[in-house]
C-alpha positions in Angstrom: 12.8 50.7 7.9 9.9 50.4 5.4 9.7 47.1 3.4 7.3 46.1 0.6 6.3 42.4 0.2 4.4 40.6 -2.4 2.5 38.2 -0.3 -0.5 36.0 0.4 -2.2 36.5 3.8 -2.5 33.1 5.5 -4.0 33.6 9.0 -4.8 36.3 11.5 -5.3 36.3 15.3 -6.4 39.0 17.6 -4.1 40.7 20.2 -5.0 43.4 22.6 -8.2 45.3 22.1 -7.9 46.6 18.5 -4.8 44.8 17.0 -4.1 41.6 15.1 -1.1 39.6 14.2 -1.0 38.4 10.6 0.9 35.4 9.1 2.0 36.0 5.6 3.9 34.0 3.0 6.0 36.5 1.0 7.9 36.3 -2.3 10.8 38.1 -0.8 11.4 36.4 2.6 9.1 33.4 2.9 6.8 33.2 5.9 6.7 36.2 8.2 4.5 37.8 10.8 3.4 41.4 11.1 1.1 43.4 13.3 -2.0 45.3 12.0 -2.5 48.0 14.6 -6.0 49.4 15.1 -7.5 47.1 12.4 -10.3 45.9 14.6 -11.7 49.5 15.0 -15.0 50.0 13.2 -13.6 52.6 10.8 -10.3 50.8 10.0 -9.6 51.0 6.3 -6.7 48.7 6.2 -8.5 45.6 7.6 -10.4 44.8 4.4 -7.2 44.6 2.4 -5.4 42.2 4.6 -8.0 39.5 5.2 -6.7 35.9 5.0 -6.5 34.4 1.5 -5.8 37.8 -0.1 -2.9 38.3 -2.5 -1.4 41.7 -1.7 1.5 44.1 -1.9 1.9 44.9 1.8 4.0 47.6 3.4 5.7 46.9 6.7 7.5 49.3 9.0 10.1 47.4 10.9 12.5 48.4 13.6 12.7 45.5 16.1 10.5 42.5 16.7 7.4 42.1 14.5 6.9 44.9 12.0 3.7 47.0 11.7 1.6 46.8 8.5 1.2 50.4 7.3 -0.5 49.8 4.0 -1.7 47.1 1.5 -2.7 47.0 -2.2 -4.9 44.1 -3.2 -3.7 42.1 -6.2 -6.3 39.3 -6.1 -9.0 39.1 -3.5 -10.0 35.5 -4.4 -13.6 36.6 -3.6 -15.2 33.4 -5.1 -13.1 31.2 -2.8 -14.1 33.3 0.2 -17.8 33.0 -0.7 -17.7 29.3 -1.3 -17.8 27.1 1.8 -16.6 24.0 0.0 -13.6 25.9 -1.5 -12.6 27.8 1.6 -12.8 24.7 3.9 -10.3 22.9 1.6 -8.0 25.9 1.3 -7.7 26.4 5.0 -7.2 22.6 5.4 -4.3 22.9 2.9 -2.9 26.0 4.6 -2.9 24.3 7.9 -0.5 21.7 6.4 1.4 24.4 4.6 1.9 26.3 7.9 3.3 23.2 9.6 5.6 22.2 6.8 7.0 25.8 6.3 8.8 26.2 9.7 11.3 29.0 9.3 11.6 32.3 7.5 13.3 31.5 4.2 12.8 32.8 0.7 11.5 30.2 -1.7 10.2 31.5 -5.0 9.0 28.1 -6.1 6.9 27.6 -3.0 5.4 31.1 -3.4 4.5 30.4 -7.0 2.9 27.0 -6.1 0.8 28.6 -3.4 -0.4 31.3 -5.8 -1.1 28.8 -8.6 -3.2 26.7 -6.1 -5.2 29.7 -5.0 -5.8 30.7 -8.7 -6.9 27.2 -9.5 -9.3 27.1 -6.6 -10.7 30.5 -7.6 -11.4 29.2 -11.1 -13.2 26.1 -9.7 -15.4 28.2 -7.5 -16.3 30.6 -10.3 -17.2 27.6 -12.5 -19.2 25.9 -9.7 -17.2 22.7 -10.2 -17.8 19.6 -8.1 -16.2 19.4 -4.7 -14.2 16.3 -5.6 -12.4 18.5 -8.1 -11.4 20.8 -5.3 -10.1 17.8 -3.4 -8.0 16.7 -6.4 -6.5 20.1 -6.9 -5.8 20.5 -3.1 -4.1 17.1 -2.8 -2.1 17.7 -6.0 -0.9 21.0 -4.5 0.2 19.4 -1.2 2.2 16.6 -3.0 3.9 19.2 -5.1 4.6 21.3 -2.1 6.2 18.4 -0.3 8.4 17.7 -3.3 9.4 21.3 -3.4 10.4 21.2 0.2 12.6 18.2 -0.3 10.1 15.4 0.7 9.9 13.9 -2.8 7.6 10.9 -3.1 9.1 8.0 -5.0 6.5 6.5 -7.3 8.4 5.4 -10.4 9.9 2.3 -8.6 9.9 0.7 -5.2 11.4 3.0 -2.6 13.1 0.1 -0.8 14.4 -2.4 -3.4 14.3 0.0 -6.4 12.4 -2.6 -8.4 9.6 -1.9 -10.8 6.2 -1.3 -9.3 4.0 -3.7 -11.3 0.3 -2.9 -12.0 -2.2 -5.3 -10.5 0.0 -6.3 -7.5 -0.6 -5.5 -3.8 1.5 -2.4 -3.7 1.7 0.0 -0.7 3.0 3.4 0.4 5.5 3.8 3.2 6.3 7.3 4.4 9.5 6.3 6.2 10.9 4.8 3.0 9.6 7.8 1.0 7.3 6.3 -1.5 5.7 3.3 -3.1 6.6 -0.2 -1.9 6.3 -3.4 -3.9 4.3 -6.3 -2.3 7.5 -8.0 -1.1 9.1 -5.0 0.5 5.8 -4.0 2.1 6.0 -7.1 4.3 9.1 -5.6 6.0 7.5 -2.3 6.8 5.5 -1.8 10.0 3.7 1.4 8.9 2.2 1.4 5.4 -1.0 2.1 3.6 -2.5 0.5 0.5 -1.4 2.1 -2.7 -3.6 1.2 -5.8 -2.5 1.5 -9.4 -4.7 4.6 -9.7 -3.1 6.3 -6.7 0.4 5.7 -8.1 -0.7 7.1 -11.4 -2.2 10.2 -9.8 0.9 10.9 -7.8 2.9 10.7 -10.9 0.6 13.1 -12.6 0.8 15.5 -9.7 4.6 15.6 -9.7 4.9 16.1 -13.4 2.2 18.6 -14.2 1.0 22.1 -13.3 -1.7 22.5 -10.6 -4.0 24.3 -13.1 -4.4 21.0 -15.1 -5.5 18.9 -12.1 -9.1 19.9 -12.5 -9.3 17.7 -15.6 -8.6 14.6 -13.7 -11.4 12.1 -13.0 -11.2 9.9 -10.0 -13.5 7.8 -7.8 -14.3 8.6 -4.1 -12.4 5.5 -3.2 -9.3 6.8 -4.9 -9.6 10.1 -3.2 -9.9 8.5 0.2 -6.8 6.5 -0.5 -4.8 9.5 -1.6 -5.9 11.4 1.6 -4.6 8.4 3.7 -1.3 8.4 1.8 -1.0 12.2 2.3 -1.8 11.8 6.1 0.9 9.1 6.3 3.4 11.3 4.7 2.7 14.5 6.6 2.5 12.7 9.9 6.0 11.2 9.3 7.4 14.7 8.2 
C-alpha cells in the first residue's frame, strides 16, 4: 500500500550499511517512522530531499512493519535554519522535547500546524540575522504552546492551588505538579517550585494567547529568559 504524507522530517539514524530510519511528524497520522533504503549510497537522489528539518510530501510503501520511503517532494527546505548554528541548535533542542512529549502515533492537526509555524518563524529570524535571544523567545513560546495543545496547560491567570489572584510585586512561584503559578502563600506548601517573576507570568500569558510568528517582537532580559527556561525544565521534567 502506497501512502502520501505531508510531513516534517525530525530525525534520522543509520541502520545497516546503506539504509536509514527516519522519524517524521505527519499531518495525516502524527509521528511515524519509515525506512530510506539505499539513501547512504553516494549517488542516492532521495537522501537530499529527506534531510531532518525539511517540510516534504513523502511517499511511503507499507506492507508490514516500518514502511519504505519511495519518494519525496520538498515543500520548504528551511535552508537558512540549516546554515545557521544558533538557529539549528535551538530547533534540535526544541525537537528533542517535542519527541519526548509526542509518545504515540496519533493525528493532531493543531500540533502539526504549531510545528510548521515554529519552523517558519525560525527561518524568518535566520534570514533576517536576528539576535539569538529572539530565537530563544520563539523556541520557548513554541514549547509552552505545544504543552498546552497536548493537554498540559499552564495556569497563569490565577494561583493554580487556591485560585486566588496573582498579585504583581509579590514573591510568586511556579509549581509543575500544581500546573502553574503559585501565590506566595501557597508556594510555602509546595516542595518543588521555581521563582516566577511578574515578567515571566506576563510572557507565558502572551505565549498562550498569541501566534508564534509574533513572538519575535517581544523584548526580554537575559534574566527573564533564564527564568523561563527553568520554568520550562520544571514543567517538562514533571510531564
